[in-house]
C-alpha positions in Angstrom: 81.7 123.2 120.1 82.3 123.5 116.3 85.3 122.1 114.4 87.0 125.3 114.1 87.8 125.5 117.9 89.9 122.2 118.0 92.7 124.0 119.4 90.9 125.0 122.4 89.3 121.5 122.7 93.0 120.0 122.9 94.5 122.7 125.3 93.7 123.4 128.7 92.1 126.7 129.4 95.0 127.7 131.6 97.5 127.2 128.5 95.4 129.3 125.9 97.9 131.7 124.2 98.1 133.6 121.0 101.3 131.9 119.9 99.9 128.4 120.8 96.9 129.0 118.7 98.9 130.1 115.6 101.4 127.1 116.1 98.6 124.8 116.0 97.0 126.4 113.0 100.4 126.1 111.2 100.1 122.4 111.3 96.7 122.3 109.6 96.1 121.8 106.0 93.8 124.8 105.8 96.4 127.3 107.0 96.3 130.5 105.2 99.8 132.0 105.7 98.1 135.3 106.3 98.2 137.0 109.7 95.0 139.0 109.1 92.8 135.9 108.1 94.3 133.7 111.0 93.7 136.5 113.4 90.2 137.0 112.0 89.5 133.2 112.6 91.1 133.5 116.2 88.8 136.2 116.9 85.8 134.4 115.8 86.6 131.3 117.8 87.1 133.5 120.9 83.6 135.1 120.4 82.0 131.8 120.0 83.8 130.2 123.3 82.4 133.2 125.2 79.2 131.3 125.0 80.9 128.1 126.7 79.3 126.6 129.8 82.5 126.5 131.5 83.6 129.8 133.5 87.4 128.3 133.5 87.4 128.6 129.6 85.3 131.8 129.6 87.8 133.5 131.9 90.9 132.4 129.9 88.9 133.6 126.6 88.2 136.8 128.1 91.8 137.4 129.0 92.8 136.9 125.3 90.0 139.2 123.8 91.0 141.9 126.2 94.7 141.7 125.0 93.6 140.9 121.3 94.1 144.5 120.0 97.7 144.9 118.5 98.7 141.6 120.0 101.1 140.8 117.3 103.0 144.0 118.2 102.6 143.5 122.0 104.0 139.9 122.1 107.6 139.3 121.1 106.9 135.6 120.2 103.9 136.2 117.9 105.8 138.7 116.2 108.7 136.6 115.7 106.4 133.6 114.5 104.7 135.8 112.0 107.9 137.5 110.7 109.5 134.3 109.9 106.2 133.1 108.1 105.9 136.1 106.1 109.7 136.3 105.4 109.6 132.8 103.7 106.6 133.6 101.9 108.0 137.0 100.4 111.3 135.1 99.5 109.0 132.3 97.5 107.0 135.0 95.8 110.1 137.0 94.7 111.7 133.9 93.0 108.5 133.4 91.1 108.1 137.0 90.1 111.9 136.9 88.9 110.9 134.0 86.6 107.7 135.5 85.4 109.6 138.8 84.7 112.4 137.1 82.8 109.7 135.5 80.6 108.0 139.0 80.0 111.0 140.8 79.1 112.2 138.2 76.6 108.8 138.1 75.0 108.6 141.8 74.9 112.2 142.0 73.6 111.3 139.7 71.0 108.5 141.6 69.7 110.5 144.7 69.8 113.0 143.3 67.5 110.5 142.2 65.0 109.0 145.7 65.0 112.5 147.3 64.5 113.1 145.1 61.5 109.9 146.0 60.0 110.6 149.7 60.5 113.9 149.4 58.8 112.2 147.7 55.8 109.7 150.4 55.5 112.2 152.9 55.7 114.6 151.7 53.1 112.1 150.4 50.6 109.0 152.7 50.7 108.1 152.2 47.1 108.0 148.5 47.5 105.9 148.7 50.5 103.6 150.9 48.8 103.3 148.6 45.6 102.8 145.5 48.0 99.9 147.5 49.8 97.9 148.6 46.5 98.7 146.0 44.1 99.5 142.5 45.2 96.9 139.9 45.7 96.8 137.6 48.6 98.0 134.8 46.5 101.1 136.9 46.0 102.0 137.2 49.9 103.6 134.3 51.5 101.9 132.9 54.6 104.8 134.1 56.7 104.4 137.6 55.8 100.7 137.4 56.5 101.2 136.1 59.8 103.7 139.1 60.7 101.1 141.5 59.8 98.8 141.3 62.8 97.2 143.7 65.3 99.4 142.3 68.3 102.4 143.7 66.7 103.6 147.3 67.6 102.9 150.3 65.2 106.2 151.9 63.9 106.0 154.8 66.6 106.0 152.4 69.6 108.7 152.8 71.7 110.3 150.6 74.6 108.5 152.5 77.2 104.9 151.3 75.7 105.6 147.8 75.2 103.6 144.8 75.8 105.3 144.1 79.3 103.2 147.1 80.7 99.5 146.9 81.3 96.8 149.4 80.2 96.0 152.3 82.4 93.2 151.6 84.7 91.8 154.9 84.7 91.5 155.3 80.8 89.9 151.7 80.7 87.3 153.1 83.3 86.7 156.1 81.2 86.4 154.2 78.1 83.7 151.8 79.6 81.7 154.8 81.0 81.4 156.3 77.4 79.8 153.0 76.2 76.8 153.4 74.6 73.9 151.1 75.8 72.2 149.4 72.9 68.3 148.8 73.1 66.0 147.3 70.5 64.2 150.8 70.4 61.8 149.7 67.8 59.9 147.2 70.2 59.9 149.6 73.0 58.4 152.4 70.8 55.7 149.7 69.9 55.0 149.0 73.6 54.7 152.8 74.3 51.9 153.0 71.7 49.8 150.6 73.7 47.4 152.4 76.4 48.0 151.1 80.0 44.7 149.3 81.0 45.3 149.8 84.8 46.9 153.2 85.8 48.7 154.3 88.8 46.8 157.5 90.2 47.3 159.3 93.4 44.6 162.2 93.9 45.0 164.4 90.9 48.4 163.0 90.0 48.3 160.3 87.0 51.8 158.9 87.7 51.3 156.4 84.7 50.7 158.9 82.2 53.5 161.2 83.4 56.0 158.4 83.5 54.9 157.3 79.9 55.6 160.9 78.7 58.9 160.6 80.3 59.7 157.1 78.5 58.7 158.6 75.2 61.3 161.6 75.8 64.0 159.1 76.9 63.3 156.9 73.7 63.9 160.1 71.5 67.0 160.9 73.4 68.3 157.3 72.9 67.5 157.6 69.3 69.3 160.8 68.9 72.5 160.7 70.9 72.2 157.3 72.7 72.6 156.4 76.5 75.2 155.5 78.6 75.8 153.9 82.0 75.5 157.3 83.6 71.9 157.7 82.5 70.7 155.0 84.9 67.2 156.3 85.5 66.7 156.6 81.7 68.0 153.3 81.2 65.6 151.9 83.7 62.8 153.9 82.3 63.1 152.2 79.0 62.9 148.8 81.1 59.5 150.0 82.5 61.3 150.6 86.0 60.6 153.6 88.1 62.7 154.3 91.0 61.0 155.8 94.0 63.8 157.5 96.0 65.0 161.1 97.1 66.0 163.3 95.6 63.3 162.8 92.8 65.1 161.6 89.7 62.3 162.8 87.2 61.5 166.3 86.0 57.8 165.8 85.5 57.2 165.8 89.2 57.4 168.6 91.8 58.9 168.0 95.3 55.5 168.3 96.8 54.0 165.7 94.4 56.8 163.6 94.8 56.5 163.7 98.5 52.7 162.9 98.3 53.8 159.8 96.0 56.6 158.5 98.2 54.4 158.6 101.4 52.3 155.5 99.8 55.6 153.4 100.1 54.0 150.2 101.4 57.6 149.1 102.8 57.9 151.8 105.2 59.1 150.7 108.7 56.8 151.7 111.4 58.6 150.1 114.5 62.5 150.1 115.1 63.8 146.5 114.0 65.6 146.0 117.5 63.8 145.7 120.7 64.7 148.4 123.2 66.7 146.2 125.5 69.0 145.0 122.5 69.5 148.5 121.4 70.4 149.7 125.0 73.1 146.8 125.0 74.5 147.9 121.9 74.7 151.5 123.1 76.3 150.4 126.2 79.1 148.5 124.4 79.5 151.4 122.0 79.9 153.7 125.0 82.6 151.6 126.4 84.7 151.8 123.1 84.3 155.7 123.2 85.7 155.9 126.7 88.4 153.3 126.0 87.1 150.4 128.1 86.7 146.7 127.2 84.3 146.6 124.1 82.2 143.3 124.4 78.4 143.0 124.0 77.1 140.7 126.7 74.5 138.2 125.3 71.1 138.2 127.1 68.5 135.6 127.5 66.7 135.7 124.3 67.8 134.0 121.0 67.9 137.5 119.3 69.7 139.0 121.9 72.5 136.2 121.6 72.4 136.7 117.9 72.9 140.3 117.9 75.7 140.1 120.4 77.4 137.6 118.3 77.3 139.7 115.1 78.5 143.0 117.4 81.5 141.1 118.6 82.5 139.5 115.5 82.2 142.7 113.6 84.2 144.8 116.3 87.2 142.4 116.7 87.3 141.9 112.9 87.5 145.5 111.6 90.9 147.3 111.3 91.7 150.7 113.4 91.6 152.6 110.0 89.6 151.6 106.9 92.0 150.2 104.1 91.6 152.4 100.8 91.0 149.2 98.7 90.2 145.6 99.2 89.3 142.7 97.0 85.5 141.8 97.0 86.0 138.4 99.1 88.1 140.4 101.7 85.7 143.2 102.0 82.6 140.8 102.5 84.4 138.5 104.9 85.6 141.6 107.1 82.4 143.9 107.0 79.5 142.0 105.5 79.6 138.3 106.8 79.8 139.0 110.4 76.4 140.9 110.5 74.8 138.7 107.7 76.2 135.0 108.3 74.1 134.6 111.6 70.7 135.0 110.0 71.6 131.5 108.3 70.8 129.7 111.5 67.4 131.3 111.9 64.4 128.7 111.7 62.6 130.5 108.8 60.8 129.3 105.6 63.8 130.1 103.7 67.6 130.6 104.1 70.0 133.5 103.2 72.7 132.3 101.1 76.3 133.5 101.0 78.3 133.1 97.9 75.9 131.0 96.0 74.9 131.4 92.3 71.3 131.7 91.1 70.3 129.0 88.6 71.1 130.2 85.0 73.5 132.8 86.0 77.4 132.4 85.7 78.0 135.1 88.3 77.1 134.8 92.0 75.3 137.0 94.3 76.9 137.5 97.6 73.6 137.3 99.5 70.5 135.7 98.0 67.4 134.0 98.9 66.0 131.6 96.2 62.6 129.7 96.5 61.8 127.1 94.0 64.5 128.2 91.7 63.3 132.0 91.6 65.5 134.5 93.3 63.4 136.6 95.9 66.6 138.6 97.2 69.2 139.7 94.6 72.3 141.7 95.8 75.5 143.2 94.5 78.6 144.1 96.4 81.5 146.3 95.6 84.3 146.9 98.0 86.0 149.9 99.4 87.9 151.7 96.6 85.4 150.5 93.8 85.2 152.8 90.9 82.0 154.9 89.9 81.4 152.8 86.4 81.3 149.5 88.9 78.6 151.3 91.1 76.6 152.3 88.1 76.7 149.0 86.5 75.7 147.2 89.7 72.7 149.6 90.5 71.5 148.9 87.0 72.2 145.1 87.2 70.3 144.8 90.6 67.2 146.5 89.4 67.0 144.4 86.1 67.3 141.3 88.2 64.5 142.2 90.3 62.4 143.1 87.3 63.3 139.5 85.8 62.5 138.0 89.1 58.8 139.3 89.4 58.2 138.1 85.9 59.2 134.7 86.9 57.2 134.7 89.9 54.1 135.6 87.8 54.9 133.1 85.2 55.3 129.9 87.7 52.7 130.8 90.4 51.1 134.2 89.2 52.6 136.2 92.2 53.3 137.7 94.6 55.0 140.1 92.1 57.6 141.5 94.5 61.4 141.3 94.8 64.2 142.6 97.1 67.5 144.1 96.3 70.4 145.0 98.3 73.3 147.0 97.4 76.7 147.6 99.1 78.8 150.0 97.4 82.0 150.6 99.3 80.9 152.0 102.8 77.1 152.7 101.6 74.2 149.9 102.1 70.9 150.7 100.1 67.9 148.1 100.0 64.9 148.4 97.7 61.7 146.6 97.0 60.0 146.2 93.5 56.4 145.4 92.8 54.3 145.3 89.8 50.7 146.4 90.7 50.0 148.6 87.5 50.0 148.1 83.9 53.6 148.0 82.6 55.1 149.9 85.7 57.6 148.2 87.8 57.9 150.3 91.1 61.3 150.3 92.8 60.7 151.7 96.2 63.7 152.7 98.6 63.7 151.0 101.7 66.7 151.7 103.8 69.9 153.6 103.3 72.9 153.2 106.2 76.4 153.2 106.2 78.7 150.0 106.7 80.9 149.8 109.6 84.4 149.8 108.1 86.8 150.6 111.0 86.9 151.4 114.7 85.9 154.9 114.2 82.4 153.9 112.7 81.7 151.2 115.3 78.8 153.5 116.6 77.2 153.0 113.4 76.9 149.2 114.1 73.5 149.3 115.4 72.1 150.8 112.2 73.8 148.4 110.2 72.6 145.5 112.1 69.0 146.8 112.0 69.2 147.2 108.4 69.8 143.3 107.8 67.1 142.6 110.6 64.4 144.7 108.9 65.7 143.3 105.4 65.5 139.7 106.6 62.1 140.1 108.0 60.5 141.2 104.8 62.3 138.9 102.6 60.7 136.2 104.8 57.3 137.4 104.3 57.7 137.4 100.4 59.4 134.0 100.4 56.5 132.5 102.4 54.1 134.0 100.3 55.7 132.8 97.1 56.4 129.4 98.5 53.0 128.5 99.5 51.1 130.3 96.9 48.5 129.0 94.6 47.8 130.7 91.2 44.2 131.4 92.2 45.4 134.0 94.8 46.6 136.3 92.2 44.1 138.0 89.9 44.8 136.9 86.2 44.6 140.5 85.2 48.1 141.1 86.7 49.8 138.9 84.0 49.0 141.6 81.5 51.0 144.1 83.5 54.3 142.2 82.6 56.7 143.8 80.0 59.4 141.8 78.4 62.9 142.8 79.1 64.2 145.1 76.1 66.5 143.4 74.0 70.3 144.7 74.7 73.6 142.9 74.5 74.9 144.9 77.3 71.8 144.1 79.5 72.0 140.3 78.6 76.0 140.4 79.8 74.9 142.2 82.9 72.2 139.5 83.9 74.5 136.3 83.1 
């Protein structure tokens, strides 16, 4: 039994209780003072204990799980315990807020007084001010006057309501970022587009390489004429030689019939359900019990896969809220919705290991879910919680595609293959995955793999099977690519594939996204 269950190790099963658990946790150094986090920990411990060999333990734990829902409101002693904890925390925070507010007001008042004095000076001596601006050299101005004239001070029209003690409006900041022009070294891109591709992608009478090259040339002219912004994501990716194969078709040079013919060649299409029929049936039974108001718990079967899926489902169900919150931090979002169905894969005996909260080498930011082999990321992911903004979604969609492109170049440079990378995106309650390859000259193909919804509250628990299947299918294919790369020798990849590689366009915004 793991260390996190120490309360249950030291307590007889007949004495298990919600209050006893919280009182024990209160004495531990890692107590979080958060009911939500401690309740999630309790739920995780209980689910793990359901796998215990002792029938007495499982009976006691089953009783707690049955009464877990709304247990704070149902049990007076638990409610009193947490009310006291939260009351003391609130009082402490209020004291700190008062100190911070006092300091902020004093700082803002001091700046306002300086601004008022300057305004009076300008009003009483306009001619002198004018002469000072037009005729005096820097040597005639004293250091103290120089210091006062900074951008940090208020302009003459600034009022008390717009002083620095107030933060800028988030919406305006979002709009400003959305209007940011993405700068590329268009000269180098233009020179690359003038080179005739050696190996082209053709399906029947559709020359995809030539049509995409014409699209790239049109995008280049648009970038020179009016610039590109984050909303032009497919055009930005086209300048990076990335073609996204998804529905609806994002490119005007293909008809729907042609696009259907192209996307049918997707080498990553799933031919069989990721979950065996018996496990899918157990999942449906657990969901059906929820729909009729019964006790929701997925029984573990005899196989390791069945036990793993049961653990994921039970952790997920007892960790999600009744109603999805409108906004969460990224860490809270992952802890509540992602980790319960992704963490179990870390125990699988594979050629690789999926990592949570680990940074890639050479990157200052960390992906929430990654697979790295020999220093090269095979899987890249980006997460944004519920309540994320449209601009955040656009940036992450662009970022994860560029990271996959970079990964392919690293693979080909180090081991000449396999030239494949995996992407996972969780934006709010949506989950998308893509696979990128490089089989033709200067054409990084990004294939849509799966799109499913994330379980974010009790009402969406019927979607749990799709969410778990998404991770299962993704992990299986990541394993194949990781194994291929790990044991690959350079002789297995045709040297001609090295000529397909294109350098990442020089762009300050792209560099910032990738580091």
